[in-house]
Every structure is written in C-alpha cells, then in structure tokens.
N, C-alpha and C positions, 0 to 999 in steps of 0.2 A: 244385097241391096244397100245402096248408100243412103244414109239418113243424116241430113244436116240439122244441127241443133238450132234452137231459137237463140236469139242474141243474149238472152238472160242466162243461158247455160254455157256460153263460150268461156273458156278458161285456159290458163297456161299450165303446161307440164314439162318436166325434164325429159328430153329426148336423148337417150344414151347411144353412143357410138364408140367405135374403137379408133383411136388416133395415136399413131406412133407406138402401138402396143399397149397403150393405157386406155382405161375406160374414161371417157369424157362425156359431157352433156351440153346440150344447147337448148334453151327454152323454146317451146313451140306453142302456138296458139291452136287449141283444139276446137274445131268448128263442126265436127260431125264424127260419125263412126260407121263401120260395117261390122259384120260378125266378128272378124279377126283383127281389123285395123282401126286406127284412129285417123281421121282426115284432119290434116294440120297445115298450118302456115308457119314457116320458120321465122324466128326473130333474130335480128342481127344488128350490129353497130355500123355496118358498111353501107355506103350509099349505092354502090354498084356491085353486081355479081357478073363478072365478065363485062360484056357490053350492055347488059340489061340493067335498068334502073330498079332499085327497090323502092317501096312506098314509105315515105316519111310518116311517122306517127309519134305520139308522145311516149316517152320512156315509161314502161309499165310500173317501175318502182319509184321514179322521180319525174313527175310530169313536166319539169322545167327543162329536162334534157331531151335530145332527139334520138329516137331509135328507128329502125326500119323493119318492115315486113317484106319478105320475099314476094315477088309478083307471081307466085304460082301456088297451087294447092297440091299437096302430096298425101299419100297414104303410107303409113308405116305400121308394122305389127304392134299390137298393144303391149307385148312383152318388152318392147324397147323403151317404154315410158314408165316413169315413176308417178308418185302421187301428185296432186294438184299443188302448184306453187301459190301459196296463200298470200304472199306479199306482192303479187303481181296483179295489177288492175288495168282495165281497159278504160281509157279516157272517153268521155261522151262524144267528142268531136271525131273520134276514130272509127266509130261504128259504120258510117257511110263508106269510108275507104275500104274497110274489110268486106262490106257487102259487095262492092264493085269487084274485088278480087274473086269472091265466090261466084258471082254472076258470070264473070268472064270464064271461069272454070266450067260452069254448068253448060255454057253455050258451046264450048270446045267439043269437037267430035271425039267421043270416047273410043278407044281402040280395043280390039279383042272381042270375040264372040259375035254371033249373028243375032240381032234383036229386031 
C-alpha cells in the first residue's frame, strides 16, 4: 500500500545507481513509501528530460539558484537510498509545485493487478 508523507516529512536522500561501472548518486525528494520502496521525485539541473519539461524550483542548497524536479513520481527500493541529506531544504514557494506533481501521479491510472 502506498503511503504519501505529509509535507512536513518530505526530505532529500541520495539515490544510488551504477553509471559507467561506478557507483554514483543523484538526490531525490522522498514524498512517500511502501513496504519495500521509497516514492520519490528526482532532482536535476536540467530544464528538459527529452521532450518533457522539468519543474523549476529553488535550489535546495542555495535558494538563489534554479534546480528542477522531474515531472513524474517513481518508486525505487529502499536499499538504493542512503541517509537523509541534511543540508537540503525545500523552499516554501515550492510546496505547491510538488503537490501538483503528486496529484498528477495519483490521478494517473495505476498499472498491474485487478483492484
């Protein structure tokens, strides 16, 4: 069962992946969890992902710069994440943008299983 966190619990974590045979990480905004996965939104410096636009937000470590959140919500195994990134914060103006991404995800028809 998917459980989305309250806004006060949202936080950033390192999302580890393999890139060119080396272990690398990308910060992800954790907005919920299931029994085995974290529900997350990827953080990036790129305005576009292919032909899709990412959502502009304040940079979590320096609010004067621009960062982007991907316009989709993903689930990844908890084992691929490390501890909370304590120097990353969410700007108060970005909460409504994040809510819109999550609401869009919730309205989308979920695949798999008969419910």
